[in-house]
C-alpha positions as CSV (number, residue, x, y, z in Angstrom):
1,M,-23.7,19.7,32.0
2,A,-20.1,20.7,32.7
3,T,-18.0,23.0,30.6
4,A,-14.3,23.8,30.7
5,N,-11.8,26.0,28.9
6,H,-9.1,24.5,26.7
7,P,-6.4,26.4,24.7
8,G,-7.5,26.7,21.1
9,S,-10.7,24.9,21.6
10,Q,-14.2,26.0,20.7
11,D,-17.6,25.0,22.0
12,M,-16.2,22.5,24.6
13,I,-18.8,20.4,26.3
14,S,-18.7,17.5,28.6
15,R,-21.8,15.9,29.8
16,P,-22.9,12.4,30.8
17,R,-25.4,10.4,28.8
18,D,-28.2,8.3,30.4
19,S,-27.4,4.7,31.1
20,H,-29.6,2.0,29.6
21,R,-30.6,-0.8,31.8
22,S,-32.6,-4.0,31.4
23,G,-34.5,-5.5,34.4
24,G,-32.9,-2.9,36.7
25,A,-29.3,-4.0,36.0
26,A,-26.8,-2.9,33.3
27,V,-26.2,-5.8,30.9
28,K,-23.1,-6.0,28.7
29,A,-22.2,-8.9,26.4
30,P,-18.5,-9.9,26.3
31,E,-16.7,-7.9,23.5
32,L,-14.4,-9.9,21.1
33,V,-11.6,-8.5,19.0
34,I,-10.4,-10.1,15.8
35,L,-6.9,-11.5,15.8
36,L,-4.7,-11.1,12.6
37,S,-1.7,-12.7,11.0
38,P,1.1,-10.4,10.0
39,S,-0.4,-10.3,6.5
40,G,-3.7,-9.1,7.8
41,D,-5.7,-12.3,7.6
42,I,-8.1,-13.4,10.4
43,I,-6.7,-16.1,12.6
44,G,-9.2,-16.0,15.5
45,T,-10.8,-13.9,18.2
46,T,-10.2,-13.1,21.8
47,P,-12.0,-11.1,24.5
48,K,-11.2,-7.4,24.4
49,A,-10.9,-7.4,28.2
50,T,-7.8,-9.6,28.1
51,V,-6.2,-8.7,24.8
52,H,-4.0,-5.8,25.9
53,G,-0.8,-6.4,27.8
54,P,3.0,-6.6,27.3
55,Q,2.5,-9.1,24.4
56,T,-0.7,-7.7,22.8
57,P,-1.3,-9.7,19.6
58,L,-2.0,-8.0,16.3
59,H,-5.7,-7.3,16.0
60,L,-8.2,-5.4,13.9
61,A,-9.4,-1.9,14.8
62,F,-10.5,1.4,13.3
63,S,-10.1,5.1,13.9
64,S,-12.7,7.7,12.9
65,Y,-12.5,11.4,12.6
66,V,-15.8,13.4,12.8
67,F,-15.9,16.9,11.4
68,D,-18.6,19.6,11.3
69,D,-19.5,22.0,8.5
70,L,-16.7,24.4,9.6
71,D,-14.0,21.8,9.2
72,R,-13.7,21.4,13.0
73,L,-12.6,18.0,14.4
74,L,-14.4,16.6,17.4
75,V,-11.5,15.8,19.7
76,T,-12.0,13.5,22.6
77,R,-10.2,12.7,25.8
78,R,-10.1,9.0,26.7
79,A,-11.8,8.1,30.0
80,L,-9.5,7.7,33.0
81,E,-10.7,4.1,33.3
82,K,-9.3,3.0,29.9
83,T,-6.8,0.3,29.9
84,T,-4.7,2.0,27.2
85,W,-3.7,5.6,27.3
86,P,-6.3,6.8,29.9
87,G,-7.0,10.5,30.0
88,V,-5.1,11.1,26.7
89,L,-6.5,13.4,23.9
90,T,-7.2,11.6,20.7
91,N,-9.3,11.5,17.5
92,T,-13.0,11.3,17.7
93,C,-13.5,7.6,18.2
94,C,-11.6,4.4,18.0
95,G,-12.8,0.8,18.3
96,H,-12.8,-2.8,17.1
97,P,-15.3,-4.3,14.7
98,A,-17.1,-7.3,16.1
99,P,-17.0,-10.7,14.3
100,G,-19.1,-10.4,11.2
101,E,-19.4,-6.6,11.5
102,D,-18.6,-4.2,8.7
103,F,-16.3,-1.3,9.5
104,R,-18.9,1.3,8.9
105,E,-21.4,-0.5,11.1
106,A,-18.8,-0.7,13.8
107,I,-18.1,3.0,13.5
108,T,-21.8,3.9,13.6
109,R,-22.2,1.7,16.7
110,R,-19.3,3.2,18.6
111,L,-20.1,6.8,17.8
112,V,-23.6,6.3,19.3
113,Q,-22.3,4.4,22.3
114,E,-19.5,6.8,23.1
115,L,-20.9,10.2,22.0
116,G,-24.6,9.7,21.2
117,L,-23.7,10.9,17.8
118,R,-25.4,10.4,14.4
119,V,-23.3,10.9,11.3
120,G,-23.7,10.9,7.5
121,R,-21.7,9.1,4.9
122,I,-18.5,7.5,6.3
123,D,-15.5,7.6,3.9
124,L,-12.2,5.7,4.0
125,A,-9.1,7.9,4.4
126,L,-6.2,5.6,5.3
127,P,-7.0,1.9,4.4
128,K,-3.6,0.5,5.2
129,F,-2.8,2.3,8.5
130,R,-1.0,0.0,11.0
131,Y,0.9,0.8,14.2
132,R,2.4,-0.6,17.3
133,C,3.1,1.5,20.4
134,V,4.0,0.9,24.1
135,M,2.8,2.7,27.2
136,D,5.2,3.6,30.0
137,D,3.9,0.6,32.0
138,G,4.7,-1.8,29.1
139,T,1.1,-2.2,27.8
140,V,1.2,-2.6,24.1
141,E,-1.3,-1.5,21.3
142,N,-0.8,-3.5,18.2
143,E,-3.4,-2.9,15.5
144,I,-4.2,-2.9,11.8
145,C,-6.4,0.2,12.0
146,P,-7.9,1.7,8.9
147,V,-8.9,5.4,9.3
148,F,-12.3,6.8,8.3
149,F,-13.8,10.3,8.3
150,T,-17.3,11.6,8.3
151,R,-19.4,14.7,9.2
152,T,-22.2,15.6,11.5
153,S,-24.3,18.6,12.2
154,G,-25.9,17.3,15.3
155,P,-25.1,17.6,19.0
156,F,-23.1,15.0,21.0
157,Q,-23.5,13.6,24.5
158,I,-20.6,11.8,26.0
159,N,-20.6,8.4,27.7
160,P,-18.3,9.0,30.7
161,E,-17.3,5.3,30.8
162,E,-15.6,5.9,27.4
163,V,-15.0,9.7,27.1
164,A,-13.8,12.1,29.7
165,E,-14.5,15.2,27.6
166,A,-15.0,16.3,24.0
167,F,-14.6,19.5,22.1
168,W,-14.6,21.0,18.6
169,F,-11.1,22.1,17.3
170,P,-10.4,23.7,13.9
171,W,-8.7,21.0,11.8
172,S,-6.0,23.4,10.5
173,N,-5.1,24.4,14.1
174,F,-5.2,20.8,15.3
175,V,-2.8,19.7,12.6
176,E,-0.4,22.6,13.4
177,D,-0.5,22.0,17.2
178,V,0.0,18.3,16.8
179,M,2.9,18.5,14.4
180,S,4.6,21.2,16.4
181,G,4.3,19.2,19.6
182,A,2.2,21.9,21.3
183,L,-0.8,19.5,21.7
184,A,-0.1,16.0,23.1
185,I,-2.3,13.3,21.7
186,S,-2.4,9.5,21.5
187,P,0.5,8.0,19.5
188,W,-1.7,6.5,16.9
189,A,-3.5,9.8,16.3
190,R,-0.1,11.5,16.0
191,L,0.9,9.1,13.2
192,Q,-2.5,9.4,11.5
193,V,-2.4,13.2,11.4
194,E,1.0,13.0,9.7
195,Q,-0.6,11.0,6.9
196,L,-4.0,12.8,6.9
197,R,-2.5,16.2,6.3
198,A,-1.1,14.9,3.0
199,L,-4.7,14.4,1.7
200,G,-5.2,18.2,1.7
201,P,-5.9,21.1,4.0
202,S,-9.7,20.7,4.1
203,P,-11.3,17.4,5.0
204,R,-14.3,18.3,2.9
205,N,-12.0,17.9,-0.2
206,W,-10.3,14.6,0.9
207,P,-10.5,11.8,-1.6
208,S,-12.3,8.6,-0.5
209,A,-10.1,5.5,-0.8
210,P,-11.6,2.4,-2.3
211,D,-12.6,-0.4,0.1
212,E,-10.6,-2.8,-2.1
213,E,-7.5,-1.4,-0.4
214,L,-8.6,-2.5,3.1
215,P,-6.8,-5.4,4.7
216,P,-8.0,-9.0,3.8
217,A,-9.6,-9.2,7.2
218,A,-12.2,-6.6,6.2
219,R,-13.6,-8.9,3.6
220,Q,-13.1,-12.1,5.5
221,N,-14.9,-10.7,8.6
222,T,-18.1,-9.8,6.7
223,A,-18.0,-12.9,4.5
224,S,-17.0,-15.8,6.8
225,L,-17.8,-14.7,10.3
226,A,-21.3,-13.2,9.8
227,S,-23.1,-16.6,10.1
């Protein structure tokens, strides 16, 4: 286990999780992302490994924010091996639902994979969030990316292939530092924080948006691609 100091952070911890292997070798199935029309309808799939570049097509994603009982956010730093924004601080977890996979199933899966984390009820905060941003090298992120929030009281254990480090940060301080520019974070998280702070100062009192406000792809994915 390795620990480090970070301005304004509390209980920082960075430690690797055990790898899981089958027959002596790690096995990973190809991961697909769901391609979208400008209106948010599904138009196909493509391998995640090849989707990001100068002409990244619009695709379906999610962002999740995990809080503890003290209204602290679990902030993560993206692994240095990431294709997009490596080594950058961001919200707890981001990812892409697989074909036929519900958003909450995808969030649960990724939180376990990236942080060994079990959470409770997952609520919808920003059903219509969408963004496009460009890295210095020209790589584009282009996503319809609903934002969810949840809570945990358990420990986490990072997967170093996905997360370089993670630490708890009081939400009120996080918002203040992000909005003032004192804390540099991913461009999508910066945009999300601007909208999340409008929901109220304490995440425990945020309203849960209805799933009916999600993009059409959310319904199409679970209905037509599950078989």
